[in-house]
C-alpha positions as CSV (number, residue, x, y, z in Angstrom):
1,M,125.9,30.7,153.1
2,A,122.1,31.2,152.9
3,L,120.8,32.5,149.2
4,S,119.6,36.2,150.9
5,S,122.8,36.2,153.0
6,F,124.9,35.8,149.9
7,L,123.2,38.4,147.8
8,Q,123.2,41.2,150.7
9,N,126.8,40.6,151.4
10,I,127.6,40.9,147.4
11,E,125.2,43.9,147.4
12,R,126.8,45.6,150.8
13,F,130.2,45.0,149.2
14,I,129.1,46.8,146.1
15,E,127.9,49.4,148.2
16,E,130.4,50.1,150.6
17,E,133.4,49.9,147.5
18,R,130.8,52.5,145.5
19,L,131.4,49.9,142.7
20,L,128.2,50.3,140.7
21,N,124.9,52.2,140.5
22,R,121.7,51.4,138.6
23,T,121.8,54.5,136.7
24,A,123.6,53.0,133.5
25,P,124.9,49.6,132.0
26,I,127.3,47.3,133.1
27,I,129.7,45.2,130.7
28,V,130.1,41.7,132.5
29,G,132.5,39.0,131.2
30,V,130.8,35.4,130.8
31,S,133.0,32.9,130.2
32,G,130.2,30.4,130.6
33,G,132.4,28.9,134.2
34,A,131.0,28.7,137.5
35,D,132.0,32.4,138.6
36,S,130.7,34.2,135.3
37,I,127.2,32.3,135.7
38,A,127.1,33.1,139.2
39,L,128.3,37.0,138.7
40,L,125.8,37.6,136.0
41,H,123.1,36.2,137.6
42,V,123.7,38.0,141.0
43,L,123.8,41.3,139.1
44,D,120.8,40.6,137.5
45,R,119.0,39.6,140.5
46,L,120.1,42.5,142.1
47,G,118.3,45.3,139.2
48,Y,121.7,46.3,137.4
49,S,121.5,46.6,133.4
50,C,123.8,44.2,132.2
51,I,125.5,43.4,128.9
52,A,126.9,39.8,128.9
53,C,130.2,39.9,126.8
54,H,132.2,36.7,126.0
55,C,135.5,36.0,124.7
56,N,136.3,32.6,122.6
57,F,140.0,32.7,122.4
58,N,140.0,29.3,120.0
59,L,142.1,27.6,122.3
60,R,140.2,24.3,123.3
61,G,138.3,23.3,120.0
62,E,135.3,22.2,120.2
63,E,135.0,23.0,124.2
64,S,135.6,26.4,123.2
65,L,132.4,26.7,120.7
66,R,130.2,24.8,123.4
67,D,131.3,27.3,126.2
68,R,130.3,29.9,123.6
69,D,127.1,28.4,122.8
70,F,126.3,27.8,126.8
71,A,127.1,31.5,127.5
72,R,124.8,33.1,124.8
73,D,122.3,30.8,125.3
74,T,122.2,31.4,129.2
75,A,122.2,35.3,128.5
76,R,119.0,35.0,126.1
77,A,117.3,32.7,128.5
78,W,117.6,35.3,130.8
79,H,116.7,38.6,128.7
80,I,120.4,39.6,128.7
81,P,121.8,41.4,125.7
82,F,124.8,38.9,124.2
83,E,127.8,40.0,122.3
84,E,130.7,37.9,121.6
85,I,133.9,38.1,119.7
86,S,136.4,35.3,118.4
87,F,140.3,36.0,118.7
88,D,143.6,34.0,116.9
89,T,145.1,34.0,120.1
90,L,148.4,31.8,119.3
91,D,149.0,33.7,116.3
92,F,148.6,37.3,118.7
93,A,150.9,35.8,121.3
94,Q,153.7,35.2,119.1
95,A,153.4,37.9,117.2
96,H,153.2,40.2,120.2
97,N,155.5,38.0,122.1
98,L,153.5,37.0,124.9
99,S,152.6,34.3,126.8
100,V,149.3,32.7,125.9
101,E,147.8,33.9,129.5
102,M,149.1,37.0,129.1
103,A,147.6,37.6,125.3
104,C,144.1,36.3,126.9
105,R,144.1,39.1,129.1
106,Q,145.2,42.1,127.1
107,L,142.5,40.8,124.1
108,R,139.7,40.3,126.6
109,Y,140.3,43.6,128.6
110,E,140.8,45.6,125.1
111,W,137.5,44.2,123.7
112,F,135.7,45.1,127.2
113,E,136.9,48.4,127.1
114,E,136.0,48.8,123.3
115,K,132.5,47.5,124.5
116,R,132.4,49.7,127.6
117,V,132.9,52.8,125.5
118,Q,130.5,51.5,122.7
119,H,127.4,51.3,125.4
120,D,128.4,54.1,127.4
121,A,128.7,51.6,130.1
122,Q,129.4,52.6,133.9
123,A,131.8,49.5,134.5
124,I,133.4,46.4,133.1
125,A,132.5,43.7,135.7
126,V,134.7,40.5,136.1
127,A,134.2,37.4,138.2
128,H,137.1,37.5,139.9
129,H,136.5,36.0,143.9
130,R,138.6,35.6,147.4
131,D,140.3,32.5,145.9
132,D,141.4,34.2,142.6
133,S,142.8,36.9,144.7
134,V,144.7,34.7,147.4
135,E,146.2,32.8,144.1
136,T,147.2,36.3,142.6
137,L,149.3,37.0,146.0
138,L,151.2,33.6,146.1
139,L,151.7,34.1,142.6
140,N,152.9,37.6,143.0
141,L,155.1,36.2,146.2
142,I,156.8,33.6,143.6
143,R,157.6,36.3,140.9
144,G,158.5,39.3,143.5
145,T,156.7,41.9,144.4
146,G,156.4,45.0,146.5
147,I,153.7,46.2,148.6
148,A,151.1,46.9,145.8
149,G,151.6,43.0,144.7
150,L,150.9,41.4,148.3
151,T,147.6,43.9,148.2
152,S,146.7,41.4,145.5
153,M,143.2,42.2,143.3
154,R,141.8,45.4,144.3
155,P,137.6,45.7,144.1
156,Q,138.2,48.4,141.8
157,N,140.8,49.4,139.0
158,G,140.0,52.1,136.7
159,F,136.6,50.6,134.8
160,V,137.2,47.2,136.0
161,V,135.2,45.7,139.0
162,R,135.2,43.1,141.0
163,P,131.8,42.4,142.9
164,L,132.3,38.7,143.9
165,L,135.8,39.9,145.5
166,M,134.9,39.2,149.1
167,V,132.7,35.6,148.5
168,S,134.9,32.3,147.8
169,R,134.7,29.5,145.4
170,K,132.9,27.2,147.8
171,E,130.3,30.0,148.2
172,I,129.8,30.7,144.3
173,E,129.1,26.7,144.1
174,A,126.9,26.6,146.9
175,Y,124.5,29.5,145.2
176,L,124.5,27.8,141.8
177,S,123.6,24.9,143.7
178,S,120.9,26.4,145.4
179,Q,119.4,28.4,142.4
180,N,120.1,25.2,140.2
181,L,122.3,27.0,138.0
182,P,124.2,25.0,135.4
183,Y,127.5,25.9,134.1
184,V,130.6,24.8,132.0
185,V,133.8,23.3,133.3
186,D,137.1,24.3,131.5
187,H,139.1,21.0,131.9
188,T,142.5,23.3,131.3
189,N,141.6,24.5,134.8
190,L,141.9,21.2,136.2
191,E,145.4,20.6,134.8
192,P,148.6,21.8,136.7
193,V,150.0,23.4,133.1
194,Y,150.1,27.0,133.8
195,V,152.0,28.5,137.0
196,R,148.3,29.8,138.6
197,N,147.0,26.6,138.0
198,K,149.9,24.5,140.1
199,I,149.2,27.4,143.2
200,R,145.5,26.3,142.7
201,L,145.7,22.4,142.6
202,Q,148.6,21.5,144.6
203,V,150.4,24.4,146.6
204,L,147.4,25.8,148.4
205,P,145.9,21.9,148.9
206,L,149.2,21.7,150.6
207,L,148.9,24.9,152.8
208,R,145.2,23.6,154.1
209,T,147.0,20.9,155.3
210,I,148.8,23.0,157.6
211,N,145.9,25.8,158.2
212,P,142.5,24.6,156.7
213,S,141.6,28.4,156.9
214,V,144.5,29.6,155.2
215,D,142.7,31.0,152.3
216,A,140.9,33.1,154.7
217,S,144.0,34.0,156.6
218,I,145.6,35.0,153.4
219,Y,142.7,37.3,152.4
220,S,142.6,39.1,156.1
221,S,145.9,39.7,155.9
222,M,145.7,41.2,152.5
223,Q,143.1,43.9,153.7
224,N,145.4,44.4,156.3
225,L,148.2,45.3,154.0
226,R,145.7,47.2,151.7
227,E,145.3,49.6,154.8
228,T,148.8,50.1,154.9
229,D,149.3,50.6,151.1
230,R,147.1,53.3,151.6
231,V,149.0,55.0,154.4
232,Y,152.0,54.6,152.0
233,R,150.9,56.0,148.9
234,D,149.7,58.8,151.0
235,A,153.3,59.3,152.3
236,I,155.0,58.8,149.0
237,A,152.5,61.6,147.6
238,R,153.8,64.1,149.9
239,Q,157.3,63.2,149.4
240,K,156.9,63.8,145.8
241,Q,155.5,67.4,146.7
242,E,158.4,68.0,149.1
243,V,161.4,66.4,147.8
244,P,162.0,66.9,143.7
245,E,162.0,70.4,142.3
246,Y,160.6,70.7,138.8
247,K,162.6,72.6,136.9
248,G,161.4,72.8,132.8
249,C,162.1,69.5,130.9
250,Y,164.1,68.0,133.9
251,I,163.5,66.6,137.8
252,H,165.8,68.0,140.8
253,I,166.4,66.0,143.6
254,P,168.5,67.1,146.3
255,I,170.5,64.6,147.9
256,V,170.1,65.9,151.1
257,K,166.8,65.7,151.1
258,L,166.8,62.0,149.4
259,K,168.6,61.0,152.5
260,S,166.7,62.5,155.0
261,L,163.5,60.4,154.1
262,P,162.9,57.2,156.2
263,S,163.4,55.0,152.9
264,P,164.9,56.8,150.1
265,K,165.2,53.5,148.1
266,A,161.0,53.5,148.3
267,F,160.6,56.9,147.3
268,L,163.2,56.5,144.2
269,F,161.5,53.4,143.0
270,E,158.0,55.1,143.5
271,L,159.3,58.5,141.7
272,L,161.3,57.0,138.8
273,S,159.7,53.7,137.8
274,P,156.8,55.3,135.7
275,Y,160.1,57.1,133.7
276,G,161.4,53.4,133.2
277,F,163.4,52.6,135.8
278,V,163.4,48.9,137.1
279,P,163.6,47.8,140.6
280,E,167.7,46.2,140.2
281,Q,168.7,49.9,139.0
282,I,167.8,51.5,142.2
283,N,170.6,50.3,144.6
284,E,173.0,51.3,141.6
285,I,171.5,55.0,141.9
286,L,171.9,55.2,145.3
287,S,175.2,54.3,144.9
288,I,176.1,57.2,142.7
289,C,174.8,59.9,145.2
290,E,178.6,59.0,147.0
291,G,180.3,59.1,144.1
292,L,181.5,62.3,141.6
293,S,179.3,64.4,139.5
294,G,178.8,63.1,135.8
295,K,177.8,59.3,136.3
296,Q,174.6,58.6,134.9
297,I,172.0,55.8,135.2
298,L,169.7,55.1,131.8
299,S,166.3,53.9,131.0
300,P,165.0,53.4,127.4
301,G,163.3,57.0,127.7
302,Y,165.5,58.6,130.3
303,R,169.0,59.4,132.3
304,L,169.5,60.0,135.6
305,I,172.8,62.0,136.4
306,K,174.7,62.8,139.5
307,D,175.2,66.6,139.4
308,R,176.9,68.1,142.4
309,D,174.3,67.6,145.1
310,A,171.7,66.4,143.3
311,L,170.4,63.7,140.9
312,M,168.9,65.2,137.5
313,L,166.2,63.4,135.3
314,E,165.9,64.4,132.0
315,P,164.7,62.8,129.0
316,R,167.0,60.8,126.7
317,E,167.3,62.5,123.4
318,D,168.9,60.5,120.3
319,D,172.5,61.0,119.3
320,A,171.5,62.4,115.9
321,A,169.9,65.8,117.6
322,A,173.1,66.1,119.6
323,D,174.7,68.4,117.0
324,V,173.5,70.7,114.2
325,V,169.6,71.3,115.2
326,V,168.9,73.9,112.3
327,S,170.9,75.9,109.7
328,I,169.8,79.4,108.3
329,D,171.0,79.6,104.9
330,T,169.1,83.2,104.1
331,L,167.0,85.0,106.3
332,Q,163.2,85.7,105.3
333,E,161.2,87.9,106.6
334,A,159.7,85.9,109.3
335,A,160.5,82.2,110.5
336,T,159.8,79.9,113.3
337,L,162.4,77.3,114.0
338,L,162.7,74.5,116.1
339,Q,159.3,73.5,117.0
340,G,157.9,77.1,117.8
341,N,160.8,77.7,120.6
342,L,162.9,79.6,118.2
343,S,161.7,82.2,115.9
344,Y,162.6,85.8,114.2
345,R,161.7,88.7,112.3
346,C,163.8,90.8,109.9
347,V,162.9,94.9,111.0
348,E,164.7,98.3,109.5
349,N,166.4,100.2,111.8
350,E,164.0,102.8,112.2
351,N,163.3,103.8,115.5
352,Y,163.8,100.3,116.6
353,Q,163.8,99.7,120.6
354,P,165.6,96.1,121.1
355,P,163.5,94.2,124.0
356,R,165.8,93.8,127.0
357,D,164.9,90.5,128.2
358,K,167.0,87.4,127.9
359,S,164.6,85.3,125.5
360,H,165.7,88.2,123.0
361,A,168.6,88.8,121.0
362,S,169.0,91.8,118.4
363,F,171.7,91.4,115.5
364,D,173.1,93.8,112.4
365,V,172.7,91.7,109.6
366,D,175.5,93.1,107.4
367,K,177.6,92.0,110.6
368,L,176.8,88.1,110.3
369,T,178.0,85.4,108.0
370,F,175.9,82.8,106.8
371,P,174.7,79.9,107.4
372,L,174.1,80.7,110.9
373,V,173.5,77.8,112.9
374,V,171.8,76.5,115.9
375,R,173.5,73.7,117.5
376,R,174.2,72.5,121.0
377,W,177.6,73.4,123.2
378,R,180.8,71.5,122.6
379,V,183.7,71.4,124.9
380,G,186.2,74.0,123.5
381,D,183.5,76.6,122.8
382,R,184.3,79.9,123.2
383,F,182.4,83.7,123.2
384,I,182.8,87.0,123.8
385,P,180.4,88.0,126.5
386,F,178.6,91.5,125.3
387,G,180.6,94.5,126.8
388,M,184.0,92.7,127.0
389,K,187.1,92.3,124.8
390,G,188.3,88.8,125.6
391,S,186.8,85.7,124.7
392,R,185.9,83.2,127.8
393,K,185.4,79.5,127.4
394,L,181.5,78.6,127.5
395,S,182.5,75.7,130.4
396,D,183.9,78.8,132.4
397,Y,180.6,81.0,132.0
398,F,178.2,77.8,132.5
399,S,180.2,76.9,135.7
400,D,179.8,80.8,137.0
401,K,176.2,80.7,136.2
402,K,176.3,77.4,138.2
403,Y,175.0,75.2,135.0
404,S,173.8,71.6,135.9
405,L,175.3,69.1,133.3
406,I,171.5,68.6,132.3
407,D,171.6,72.3,131.6
408,K,175.0,72.6,130.0
409,S,174.4,69.2,127.6
410,N,170.8,70.8,126.7
411,A,172.2,75.0,126.0
412,L,171.9,76.0,122.3
413,L,173.8,78.2,121.0
414,L,173.3,80.5,117.6
415,C,176.8,80.9,115.4
416,S,177.6,83.2,113.0
417,G,179.7,81.1,110.9
418,D,182.1,79.2,113.6
419,T,181.3,82.2,115.9
420,V,178.9,82.0,118.9
421,I,176.9,85.0,119.0
422,W,174.1,84.0,121.6
423,I,173.6,81.4,124.1
424,L,170.1,81.1,123.7
425,G,167.9,82.5,126.2
426,E,171.3,84.1,127.9
427,R,173.8,86.2,126.9
428,V,174.8,88.0,123.6
429,A,178.0,87.9,122.4
430,E,180.1,91.4,121.6
431,G,180.7,92.2,118.0
432,F,177.1,92.2,116.4
433,R,175.6,94.9,117.7
434,I,173.1,97.2,116.3
435,T,174.8,100.6,115.6
436,E,173.5,104.0,114.1
437,A,174.8,102.5,110.7
438,T,173.0,99.5,111.0
439,K,170.5,99.3,108.2
440,K,168.9,96.0,108.5
441,I,168.0,94.2,112.2
442,V,167.4,90.2,112.5
443,E,165.5,89.9,116.0
444,F,165.2,86.4,117.6
445,N,163.1,85.1,120.4
446,Y,163.3,82.1,122.2
447,K,161.1,80.4,124.7
448,K,162.8,77.4,126.5
């Protein structure tokens, strides 16, 4: 590829993908290797304002220092600002239970982001090229992946941009040669130690014996899959609007709507994976749709429950929070409880007009037995609904009101001693009403 066409193709790619502009600086990751040196040189030649940033991971002894010195000297020779950082990568990997590869990646991108914010830079440019993208796709295939993994690297991911993604390693080396640009070689890249190296050094050469143009073919397939992924994402986004019902702190998924989708499995994966559910659980979730109510599947922070004709998703709570929430030994003039959701005030019975909505409940203080306790509903709880004489099981009341399993488990009760006097946000119990003889009133307000 001629020099002019190489630069023109990259500039066209940057413009088509809307990766960069010339109004703000760019953080450029520079290791000193061929790819990063080419990236820095190209962006500088195209008129972008660059800040070269180098990470020393201290994994290769004197060779790491050689790379640092080369990257620094190159940036200074081109009059480009240079910044560096040194990491104790092995200690970080061990402390965070990460592979060395993942530790390097995390450290690198966290520091690049710090530099981006510090310099008010528009983007972080990294030197991934077409061959890297092909290797990533094969790596994802080996590990197992969905359609997103098959699209491999994207030109832009947040603030990270890849201006060289459409050119090959051979084209980069040809450009460097034409410009007489030196670079350093990381000898660990020439050893089949890591999985990615094995793909680069062993798998791809074998595939090229079958199809010499295999790199271009795979990259072309990735481009097609990227278009397919856009259609897929659009369909999933519409399904997320049409199928679930968002009710307060939980998500209600009607099973009939779920089954009507072209792929209930794909929809559940996309909907639930942000909540910690893993692909292996999706088939189990589909199976409980045919089962009895009450079955649940857990992720680290959420639970999914089969309830009649729906799946219900809600945050998990610690067992310690399942019983007593708060105990009120004495009534102060005013107080706020339950993180602001429940509050009360004490008033004298002088022309008092009790609020009529379910979020309020008023009681004759002299009829109460202390401590007042706010707690969760338990099996066997009973209460006497306002205006009635006999007691009812709360479970029957909940059934009549068509409470879901999650509604039941989240129901909070205000108790006077052992007596339920209010289902918070719902019905008040008989026996504590305000009369003309009432002297002091406590009024509760509950916001679900």
